[in-house]
N, C-alpha and C positions, 0 to 999 in steps of 0.2 A: 504493499500500499504506499503510495507516494503522495506527498503534498508539495505542490510548487508554490513557493513564496518568492516571487521575483526571480532572481538568479540563484536562490538557495533552494536545493532539493534535499528534503529529508526523507528517509526511508524508515518504516516501522520495522525494527529488527525482530528476529524470532524471539529473543529473550523478553522483549517488551510486550509480547502477546501472552506471556505466561503469568498467572496471578495465583495468589492465595496459598503459597507453599507452607506446609507445616509438617513436622515429623509424624503427626498422627494421621495424615491423609490416607485414604483407603489405598490398599495395594492393588495393582493390576487393573486400575480404572481411572479414567480422566473425563472431565466434561469439556466438550469442544463446541464452540460456536463458529459456524461457517459464514463466510461472506455472502452477501446477497447474490442469488442466482447460482450458487455452488451447491451441488447435491452430495458430493462425497470427496474422498481424498485417499491416498495410500502413502505408506512409509516404507521405503526400501529396506528389506532385511528384518522387518518387525512384523509379525503376524497380528493383525488387528481384527477384532469383531466390532463392527459399527452398527449402532441401532439408534432410532430416534429417542431422545430423552423424554419427550412428552408424547402421549397419544395425539393423533391428528387434531390440530386446533385451528381456530380462526386467526391466530396470531402468526404473522410472517416471522416475527422475531423468535417466538418459541419453536416454530418449525425448523429453525436453523440450528438448534441445539442437538448435539449427538452425544451419546454415552459410548465411550470407546473402552473396550476391554482387551487385555493382553496378559501375557504370562506374568504372574505375580512375582516371580523371581527377578524380573527386570527392574533396573533403577527407574523410579518414577520420573525424576527430573531429566534423565537421559531420553526417555520416551517423549516426555513433554516437549523437549527441545527439537526432537526429530519431527514431531507432528507440526510444530510451529514453523518449520521451514517451508511448509506448503503455503503457496500464495493464496489459496482458497480458504485458509484458516484465519479467522478473525481474532479468536482468543482461546486460551487453554486454561482451564481452572482445575485445581486439585479438589478432590471430593472429601470434605471434612465432616467429621461426625459431631453431631450436637451432644454436648454433655448436659445431662439433666441437672437442674438446680433443685436440691432437695427441699421438700416442703412437707413436713409431717403434721398429722392431726394432733391437736392438743388433747391432753387427758380430759375426759368428761367430768364435769363437776359432780361431786358426790351428793351435794344437796343444792337444790334450787327451789327456794320458796316461790309460790305463785306470784307472778308480777301483778301490780295494779296499774291499769291503764286509764288514761284520762278520757279516752274516746272508745266507742264501740268499734271493734275490728270487723272488716267486711267479710272475712273468710274464716273458716273453722279449722284451719291447720293448726295443730297444737303448738308448734314451735314459732308461729308468727309473733306471739307476745315477746319473745326473746330476740327477735330480729330487729334490734334497735337501729340497724343500718338502714332499714326501710322507714321506720317511724320511731323517733327518739323523743320521748316527752320527759326524759330525765328520771323516770321512775326506777330504772335499773340501777341507779346510783346507790341504792341501799345495799347492794352486794359488794361494794368497793370499800377499801379502807378510807378513801376520801370521796366525798360526794362530788367533787369537781371532775372526777374521772369520766362521768357520763353526764353531758350537758344537753338540755333540751334543744332540739333543732339541728344537732350534729347527725344528719341523716340525708336521704335523697328525696324527702317529701313525697313518698310513694302513695300514701293513702289518698291524697288529694288527686294525684294523677289517675289512680284507678277509677275515679268517678267518671273519667272520660274514655279510658281504654285500659284493658288489661291483657291485650294481645290479639293476634289474628293468625290463623293457621297458614295463611298464604305467605307469611314471612318466614324464611328459612335462615337460621343462623348456624354457621360452621364453627366448630370448637376445635382449634389446632392445639392439641394437648395430649395427655394420656387418654386412653379410651374411656368413653362414657359407659357407665353400667346401664346398658340399653333395656334391660328387664327390671330396673329399679321401680318399685311401686309408685314413686313420685316422679318418674321420668318417662316411663315406657309409653304413656299416651301422648306425650309431646315429642317423641322421636320422629325424625324424618324417616320415611320408608320408601325404598326403591322397589315399587311394586312388581316391576318386571323381573327382578331378581328374587323377590320373596315368592312369587308364584311360578318361577321358572325351574330349571333343572340344576341340581347341585353340580358344581364344577364347570358350568357353562356360563359364558358371558352373554346372558340372555338379551340384554339391551345394547350389546356391542359398543359399550363406552370405553372399552379397554381394560375393565376391571371385573374380575370374576366374583360372584356371590356378594357383591357390595350392597347389603340390604340396608344398613344404618349408617353407611359411610365406608371408610377403608382404613385398614391397618398398614400404614406405609413402613412400619418397622419390619414386619414379617412379610410384606407383600402379599396380604391375605384379606379376604373379606370378613374374617372373624375378628371382631373387636373384643379386646381383653379389658375388662373393667379395671379402672385405675382410680384411686382415691382423689387425686388432684383434679383430673379431668371431670370426674363425676361431681365434685364439689363446685367447680367452675360452672358446669352446665346447669346445676340446680339454681344458682343465683340468677341466671338468665331466664330459665323456663321450667322450674319445678311446677308440677300441676297444682293449681290453687283450688281451695275449697273442696278437697277430697277427704278431709278429716285425718290426713296422714302427714306427719313430719313437717316440712317447711313450705314456704311460698317462694315462687319465682317472680321476678319483676314483671315478666311478660308471659306468665304461666296460665293466663286465661282466668275464667270465672268458674271453672268446673263443668263447663258445657262443651268440652272438646274444642276449645277456642284459644288455646295458647299457641305461641309461636313454636315452630318446630326446630329441633336440634340435629345437626349432622355431625358425626364424629370423624374428625381427621386425626387419626392416631399417629403421633410422632414419638411417643415414649411408651415403653412397656417394661415395667420394673425399673431397673437401672439402665436399661438399654435404650438408646436413642437413634434417631434417623441420621442418615448422611444427608448432605445438602441437596443432592439431586432428588432424594425421596421427599424432603420437605417441600421443595419447589413444585413437585408434581401435585402435592396436596392442594395448592392454591388454584391450579388449573382445574383439578377435580371439583372443588367447591364451586367455582364459577359455572362450570359446565353442567353441574347437576342442580342448580337452582338457588344456591345460597346467595344472599345479598349483603350480609354482614359477616365478618369473620373475626372471632375473638382469639387473641394470641397472648396467653399468659405464660410467655417464655421469652427468652432473649439471650444474646451473647453476654459475656462478661463486659462490664462497662468500658473497659479500656481497649477492647479488641479493635473498634473503630472510634475515631475521635472527631469525624466530620462526615457530612453527607457525601462529599467527594470520594472519601476513602471507601465508604459503603458502596457507592456506585461503581467504583473502580475495581474493588477486590471481590465483591459478592454479586456479580452481574447475573448469574443464573437465578439466584433467589429473588433479586430485585425485579428481573424480567417477569418472573412468575407472579409476584405480588402486583406488579403493574397490570398484568393480564387480568387478575381478579378485579382490580379497581376499574378496569375498562370494560369488562365483558360480563360481570355479574349483573343481574337485573331483577327488578320486581315489576311484573307486568302492570302497566298503567300508572305506576308511581315513580319509579326511578330506574334510569339506565346507568349502570355502573355500580360498584360496590364500595364499601367503606371498611378499612382494616383498622382495628383497635388493638393496641399493644400495651403491655406492662412496662413501666419504667425500670423495674428491677429493685432488688432488695439488699444492695451492698452499702447503703448509706454513702453513696458516691455522689459528688457534685455534677454528675452528668448521667442521663438515662442511658440504658442499654440500646444498642441497635439490634433489630431493625426499628424499634419503637421511636427512637430519636429522630428518624428521618422525617423531613418537614412535611411530607404529604400524609403521614399516618397520624392517628390520634394516640397520644402517649399519656398514660394514666399513672399518677402518683397516688400514695395512700395517706389518708388521715385517720386519726384515732377518734374515739367516741366523745372527745372533748374539743374537736376542731383542730387540734395540734397535729403536726406532721408525725406520722408513725415513725418509731425509732429506726426502722430498717429502710425506709423508702429512699430511693435515689431522687435527685432533685436537680434543678438547673436548667440551662438553655436546652430546648427540645421537649420539655415537659409541657403538656397542653391543658390538663385538667386534673382535679383531685376527686377522689371518691373514697367511701369508707373501706378500709382494709384491715381494721382491727389492731389491737396492741396487747400482746400477752403480758406486758408488764403490769397492766391494770387488772388482769385476771381473765380466765378463759371466757367468761360470758361477755367480755368486751371485744372478743374476736368475731369472726363471721360464721354464722350458722347456716349450713347448707347441706345438700344431699351427700351421702357417702356410701361406700361399700361395707361399712361396719354393720354390726347387728342392730344398731339403733336406727339405721336408715338415714341418719344425719350426724354431723360432727362439726367442730369448730376448727377453723384454720385462720391464719393471718398472712398478709402479704399483698404486694402490688398485684400478684396473681388473683387475689380475691377482690381487689378494687376494680380491676379491668372489666370483669363481667357486669359490674354495676353500670358502667357507661354503655357497654354493649346492650344490656337489658333496656336501658333508657332509649337507646337508638332504636331497638326493636319496637318499643312502645310508640315511638314517633312514627315509624313506618306503618304500624297498625292503625294509628290514628289517621294518618294520611289516607289509608284505604277507606276508612269510615267516612272521612270528610270529602273524599274526592280530590285530594291535593296531589300535585306532582312536585317532585323534588329532584335536585341534582346531588351527587355525592358531595360536591364542594359546599352546597347550601346546607346539607345535613351536618357536615363537619362544623360549619360556622354556627348553626343552631346549637349543636352540642356545646361548643366552647364558649357560647355567650349565655347559656341557660345555667348561670352559676351565681353564687353568693361569695362575698369577699371572705377569703380564708387568711389573708395576710395579717389582719388585725389580731389574730390569735397566736401569731408566731413571735411572741415576746417572752422575755424571761427564760426560764429553763424548766425541764421536768425530769423526774427521777427515772432512770432506766437501769436494767440489770445487764451486766456483761457476763455472758455465759462462758467465755474463755477464762476470765479471771475469777469468776464466782463472786463478784462484788457489785455494789450499786455505784452509779455515777450520775452526775447531773448533766443532761444534754441541753446545750444552748439551742434555743429556737430561732434566734435572730438570722442564722444563715439560711433558713428556709423561707423567709419572707420574700415574696415576689419570685420564688423559684419552684413553686408547686404547680404552676399552670395558671389559667385565667381565674380559677376559683373552684369551689366544690359544687358538684352537679345537683340540679334540682329537677326531678322528673316532671313535676307539675308545671314549672316555669317553661320547660321545653315544649310541652303541648300547648300552652297558652301563647307562646311566641309563634307557633304555627298558625294560630287563629288571629294574630296581631292584637292580642288582648293584653293591655298593660297590667302588671301585677305589683301590688305593694304588700310587702310582708312585714308584720310586726309580731312581737311576742304576745302570746295569749295572756290576758289577765293584767296587762300593764298598760297604763294610759300612755298615749303617744300623739304627737302632732306631726303630720306629714305635709311636706311641700308638694304642690301639684304643678309647679312652674315647668318641670320637665315635660309635662304632658299637655298643658294648656297655655303655656306662655308665661312670661314674667308677670309678677304681681297677681297671680291667680289666688283664689281663696285656698287656705290650708284646710286639710282634713284632720279633724280631731277625733281620736278613738278614746273612749272613756275607760276601756279595760273591762 
């Protein structure tokens, strides 16, 4: 490839085509992107097996990717350099394995007195009163050593949103994670089902989508239609769309009203036990999700925060994965509502002043975690690239101040904490927005939905002052965590599901604390010197 700049001619050398080297790269395999119009290539003296990396797609760029296999005893870099000599080869990437970030369930509380709630809850799920992250009136503070651990309003204001929408089965959300427990009593009725495979022949690709027996999604770790239940993936899925009003376990944000009307969940399994996918497998998952009807994709995973430090690095060194996520964002769709999809990622749990990629990339929604008192959760990453905050829980306060959702345990639910848990709160709210758009007959674009999400927030910065006590598990001692570094670094604010729906209606919302007198200026809505609104409490 040559670029002529006046009298200067520069040539892209073979070595400049090679990216992403690491000692842990898969042996005997490389990812290769061909130049436009090139169908194949060969390498003298090296036997290669070349296959399309993606099943046939609508994307010219994805169709140019090849998975190249060869003898595992050969040196990877030597083969990469030989392949890069081909003029028809645009880039060569090593296939790295995703390492799983551990996230264990917290011990179940031995005693949990019945909570007292200030309002009547709309659904009969027994765990809903403990899901402070949906509606927090401060009543759970009685379980803490300090009442300020659980402050009224530190939630996503879900009860008010449910008055307008609780989900719609036409909305499909892909969960890129460990496998969802597809037969879980609180999830099975909200699972996406590939009916052609469910009603087809075992071992046959009945719908000819390139994947065999993919009934509820696909296990990209094992290259199998059999989804293996995973605690983390099951917990994430439940926050988005556990079945509501079924008298069992927990509620999901967009889990419906108990009338078979929750959004559906598609399992894109990239972890199984401690085993994780290689990059080419993860990339395939995004194409699969778009081609099979998902319009939102939840990603409670990411690289270590220092793997990439800029968008340019991510684009340059992780092109196969980025091309696949781009494909999802361009080709996912919800008929009559939105052409294109939205990818939502976790910021990461390393207490690092930069979120993890891919989430840090400017086109994706990147989610930080707040505690039940509005403060930054002790583990959350923060800084440039973070877009929005949501409840993620904080075990320093006690188990009940973490996130309660579905699990593979004998209880059917359990508590976890992390930006992994915060992310599905935002995805669930986005699913509610699309459900409401279907109800109201609205059309959206992915850019507009992202903008709605990031502006349907309340100020979180005012709470990032002083310090809070945290426990260092490595040293076994407590320390005071300064909150000032998190101010203006957690995103635009913490998400409000009700405000999101009201913004879609262009309905102004004024929020005040219940039971307290307040005077509100209306100048922003009706011009300067407007009458003020007085609330007596």
